C-alpha positions in Angstrom: 115.1 -17.7 -67.9 117.7 -15.0 -68.4 121.3 -16.2 -68.5 123.5 -15.0 -65.5 125.3 -11.8 -66.1 129.0 -12.6 -66.4 131.2 -10.3 -64.3 134.8 -9.5 -65.1 136.6 -7.8 -62.2 139.6 -5.7 -63.1 141.4 -5.4 -59.8 142.1 -7.7 -56.9 142.6 -5.2 -54.1 140.5 -3.5 -51.4 137.9 -1.8 -53.5 137.5 -4.9 -55.7 136.6 -6.8 -52.6 133.8 -4.3 -51.8 132.4 -4.5 -55.3 132.5 -8.3 -55.3 130.8 -8.3 -51.9 128.2 -5.9 -53.3 127.2 -8.6 -55.8 126.5 -11.2 -53.2 122.7 -10.7 -53.1 122.2 -9.8 -56.8 120.4 -12.7 -58.4 121.7 -14.4 -61.6 125.2 -13.1 -61.5 128.2 -15.2 -62.4 131.7 -14.3 -61.2 133.6 -15.2 -64.4 137.1 -13.8 -64.1 139.3 -11.4 -62.3 142.5 -9.5 -63.2 145.2 -8.1 -60.9 148.9 -7.3 -60.9 150.8 -10.2 -59.4 149.7 -13.8 -60.1 149.7 -14.9 -56.5 147.5 -12.1 -55.3 145.0 -12.2 -58.2 144.7 -16.0 -58.0 144.2 -15.9 -54.2 141.5 -13.2 -54.7 139.8 -15.3 -57.4 139.8 -18.4 -55.1 138.6 -16.5 -52.0 135.9 -14.6 -53.8 134.6 -17.3 -56.1 135.8 -16.2 -59.6 136.1 -19.0 -62.1 139.4 -17.9 -63.6 142.1 -15.3 -63.4 143.9 -13.3 -66.1 147.3 -11.6 -66.3 146.2 -8.7 -68.5 143.3 -6.3 -68.9 143.0 -7.2 -72.5 142.7 -10.9 -71.8 139.8 -10.4 -69.4 138.0 -8.0 -71.7 138.3 -10.6 -74.5 136.6 -13.3 -72.5 133.4 -14.1 -74.4 131.6 -15.0 -71.1 132.3 -11.6 -69.5 129.3 -9.3 -70.0 130.0 -6.5 -67.5 133.5 -5.3 -66.8 134.1 -3.7 -63.3 137.1 -1.4 -63.2 138.5 -1.4 -59.7 142.1 -0.4 -60.6 144.5 2.5 -59.7 143.6 5.8 -61.4 146.3 5.6 -64.1 144.8 2.4 -65.4 141.2 3.5 -65.8 141.5 4.8 -69.3 143.3 1.7 -70.6 140.6 -0.5 -69.0 137.7 1.4 -70.5 139.4 1.4 -73.9 139.8 -2.3 -73.8 136.2 -3.0 -72.5 134.7 -0.7 -75.1 136.7 -2.1 -77.9 135.3 -5.5 -77.0 131.7 -4.2 -76.7 131.5 -4.9 -73.0 129.3 -2.9 -70.6 131.7 -1.2 -68.2 131.5 0.4 -64.8 134.4 2.3 -63.2 135.4 3.3 -59.7 135.9 7.0 -58.7 137.5 9.2 -59.8 136.7 8.3 -63.4 139.8 9.9 -64.7 142.9 11.6 -63.3 141.6 14.7 -65.0 138.7 15.9 -67.1 140.5 15.1 -70.4 140.9 11.4 -69.5 137.3 11.3 -68.3 136.0 12.9 -71.5 137.9 10.3 -73.5 136.2 7.5 -71.5 132.8 9.0 -72.2 133.6 9.1 -75.9 134.9 5.5 -76.0 131.8 4.1 -74.3 129.4 6.2 -76.2 130.9 5.3 -79.6 130.9 1.6 -78.7 127.2 1.9 -77.7 127.8 0.1 -74.3 126.3 0.7 -70.9 128.7 2.8 -68.8 128.4 3.3 -65.0 130.2 5.5 -62.5 130.8 3.8 -59.2 130.2 6.5 -56.7 129.0 4.5 -53.8 128.0 7.3 -51.5 124.9 8.3 -53.6 123.7 4.7 -53.2 124.0 4.8 -49.5 120.6 4.4 -47.9 121.0 7.4 -45.7 122.0 9.7 -48.5 119.2 8.5 -50.7 116.8 9.2 -47.8 118.3 12.7 -47.4 117.4 13.4 -51.0 113.9 12.1 -50.5 113.4 14.4 -47.5 114.8 17.4 -49.4 112.5 16.7 -52.4 109.6 16.4 -50.0 110.3 19.9 -48.7 111.0 18.6 -45.1 113.7 21.2 -44.5 112.2 24.0 -46.7 114.3 25.4 -49.4 117.8 23.9 -49.6 120.5 26.4 -48.6 123.8 24.5 -48.5 125.7 21.3 -47.9 128.8 20.7 -45.9 130.9 17.5 -45.7 133.9 16.1 -44.0 135.9 13.0 -44.8 139.2 12.0 -43.3 141.4 9.2 -42.2 145.1 8.7 -41.4 146.2 7.9 -44.9 145.6 5.5 -47.9 146.0 1.7 -47.6 147.9 1.2 -50.9 151.2 2.7 -52.2 149.8 3.9 -55.5 147.7 6.6 -53.7 150.8 8.3 -52.4 152.4 8.7 -55.9 150.6 11.9 -56.8 152.3 12.1 -60.2 150.9 8.7 -61.3 147.6 8.9 -59.4 146.9 12.5 -60.6 146.5 14.1 -57.2 146.3 13.6 -53.5 143.6 13.6 -50.8 141.3 15.8 -52.8 141.3 13.5 -55.9 140.9 10.5 -53.6 138.0 11.7 -51.4 136.6 14.9 -53.0 134.6 12.9 -55.6 132.3 11.7 -52.8 131.1 15.2 -51.8 131.0 16.6 -55.3 128.6 13.9 -56.5 126.7 13.9 -53.2 126.1 17.7 -53.7 124.9 17.2 -57.3 122.7 14.3 -56.1 121.1 16.3 -53.3 120.8 19.7 -55.1 119.7 18.1 -58.3 121.9 17.6 -61.4 120.0 20.3 -63.2 121.8 22.8 -61.0 125.3 23.2 -62.3 128.3 23.9 -60.2 129.5 27.2 -61.6 132.9 27.8 -59.9 135.2 26.6 -57.2 137.5 28.0 -54.6 140.1 25.6 -53.0 143.1 25.3 -50.8 145.3 22.3 -50.4 148.7 21.5 -48.8 151.0 18.7 -47.7 151.0 19.3 -44.0 151.9 15.9 -42.5 153.0 13.3 -45.1 155.7 15.2 -47.0 158.1 12.2 -46.8 155.5 10.0 -48.6 153.8 12.2 -51.2 154.1 15.4 -53.2 150.3 15.6 -53.3 148.0 17.4 -50.9 147.2 15.5 -47.7 144.6 18.1 -46.6 142.3 20.2 -48.7 139.2 22.5 -48.4 136.9 23.2 -51.3 133.9 25.6 -51.7 131.6 24.8 -54.7 129.3 27.5 -55.9 126.2 26.6 -57.8 124.8 28.7 -60.6 122.1 30.1 -58.3 124.7 31.1 -55.6 124.2 28.3 -53.1 127.3 26.5 -51.9 128.6 23.1 -50.9 131.8 22.6 -49.1 134.1 19.7 -48.4 137.0 19.2 -46.0 139.2 16.2 -46.7 142.2 14.8 -44.9 144.8 12.1 -45.0 146.1 13.0 -41.5 143.0 12.5 -39.3 143.7 9.9 -36.6 141.0 7.7 -35.1 139.6 5.9 -38.0 137.4 6.8 -41.0 135.4 10.1 -40.7 132.4 10.7 -42.9 129.9 13.4 -42.2 127.4 15.2 -44.4 125.2 18.1 -43.2 122.4 19.5 -45.3 120.8 22.8 -44.4 117.5 24.3 -45.4 115.3 27.3 -44.5 113.2 25.0 -42.2 115.6 22.5 -40.9 118.7 20.4 -41.3 119.7 16.8 -41.8 123.0 15.3 -40.5 124.5 11.9 -41.6 127.6 10.7 -39.7 129.1 7.4 -40.6 131.4 7.6 -37.6 128.4 7.2 -35.3 128.4 3.4 -35.7 125.7 1.3 -34.0 128.4 -0.6 -32.2 130.9 0.7 -29.7 133.3 -1.6 -27.8 136.2 -1.5 -25.4 138.4 -4.5 -26.0 141.8 -5.6 -24.6 142.4 -8.3 -27.3 142.1 -7.8 -31.1 138.9 -9.0 -32.7 140.1 -9.1 -36.3 138.9 -6.6 -39.0 137.1 -3.7 -37.4 136.3 -1.2 -40.2 137.9 0.6 -43.1 140.9 2.8 -42.0 140.6 1.8 -38.3 143.7 3.0 -36.5 143.4 0.8 -33.4 142.8 -2.9 -32.7 142.2 -2.6 -29.0 140.8 0.0 -26.6 137.7 1.8 -27.7 136.8 0.6 -31.2 133.8 1.2 -33.5 133.0 -1.9 -35.6 130.8 -1.5 -38.7 128.6 -4.7 -38.8 128.1 -4.7 -42.6 130.3 -2.2 -44.4 129.3 -3.3 -47.8 125.7 -2.4 -47.1 126.5 0.6 -44.9 128.5 2.3 -47.6 126.1 1.6 -50.4 127.9 -1.1 -52.4 125.0 -3.6 -52.3 122.5 -1.1 -53.8 125.1 0.3 -56.2 126.0 -3.1 -57.7 122.4 -4.2 -57.8 121.5 -1.1 -59.8 124.3 -1.5 -62.2 123.5 -5.1 -63.0 119.8 -4.3 -63.4 120.6 -1.5 -65.7 122.6 -3.9 -67.8 119.8 -6.3 -67.9 117.3 -3.6 -69.0 119.7 -2.2 -71.7 119.5 1.3 -70.2 122.1 3.6 -68.7 122.3 3.7 -64.9 121.5 6.8 -62.9 125.3 7.3 -62.4 127.2 7.2 -65.8 130.6 8.2 -67.1 129.0 11.7 -67.8 128.6 12.1 -64.0 132.2 11.1 -63.5 133.3 13.6 -66.2 131.5 16.4 -64.4 133.1 15.5 -61.1 136.5 15.5 -62.8 135.8 19.0 -64.2 135.0 20.3 -60.7 138.2 18.7 -59.4 140.2 20.3 -62.2 138.8 23.7 -61.3 139.7 23.0 -57.6 143.3 22.2 -58.5 143.5 25.3 -60.6 142.2 27.3 -57.7 144.8 25.9 -55.3 147.5 27.3 -57.6 145.8 30.7 -58.4 144.3 31.5 -55.1 141.1 32.6 -56.9 137.7 31.3 -57.8 138.0 29.2 -60.9 135.2 28.4 -63.3 134.1 24.8 -63.9 134.8 24.2 -67.6 132.4 21.7 -69.2 132.1 20.5 -72.8 128.4 21.1 -73.6 128.6 18.9 -76.7 130.0 16.0 -74.6 127.2 16.3 -72.0 124.7 15.8 -74.8 125.9 12.2 -75.4 125.6 8.9 -73.7 122.1 8.7 -72.4 119.2 6.3 -73.2 119.2 2.8 -74.6 122.5 1.0 -75.2 123.4 -1.3 -78.1 122.0 -4.8 -78.0 
């Protein structure tokens, strides 16, 4: 019988909760340790979620001999440090989006994990969402003819944690926060063999100027090498709860996925507790999500990552995918400044690394 996979969770906040919940139905997993800034918070998280112990530093957790797989659920500016420590200790490591604050950081993470010979996974939950996976299956089956384009919208009224608002430390604003979802969804649906060639983007701080110097609204057009396009519209100033919509168009049809069309609608005069991510109201008309962890793809994502570790293979989303996403984002930020189409600059040599079996 295989020994349980020991999980080390770097982070004790909102996204760490989703990742931990995503492990609930994965067999033979052991929640070994967590790390978070602030002893009271991380120890409460460990107690509530069932971790055996809690550490006060990234290095201590990564040095734990019973940790097999390190999950990075930290603010953007700590991703590189976390991957460096995990790789140095020979740990498999998976990291939340965006992989880096820019392509340079993401490339360094690819190099660190590749040179250490460890499994590395990119935690883009949307492409593990059951509906998005079904969209890809339908596209591949030819259900909507030849794929023409993709359009996405994601918005809410603003981030839940202070570090998001510090654009200088985080590396960007709403686009860096939410843009990765559409970029990787477009690559997943179009096929990763189709490169995104160039990008045109606009972004501005329209509403939250007192809180951030980063963009709180942005629009991006991504053009693939064959001329087809994918667009995304992101916002930190959209009231009414989390918006998430993906539309895929072909020569013989279209497919629409809308996470705001929840199966439950309720009018309530008294609060009912947690409603859903980024819900703006506790009473009146509300739209509860019965199982957010499953609905947003975290169950399937974490199952796949653990199974990839067990099989000593790289998962279908690796640091290389995160690197490509960061390259597209970098091009978008350059376009915001220049007002022109900007090429996506990829390191071809780097893209040739990191696949296949990992070190035993």
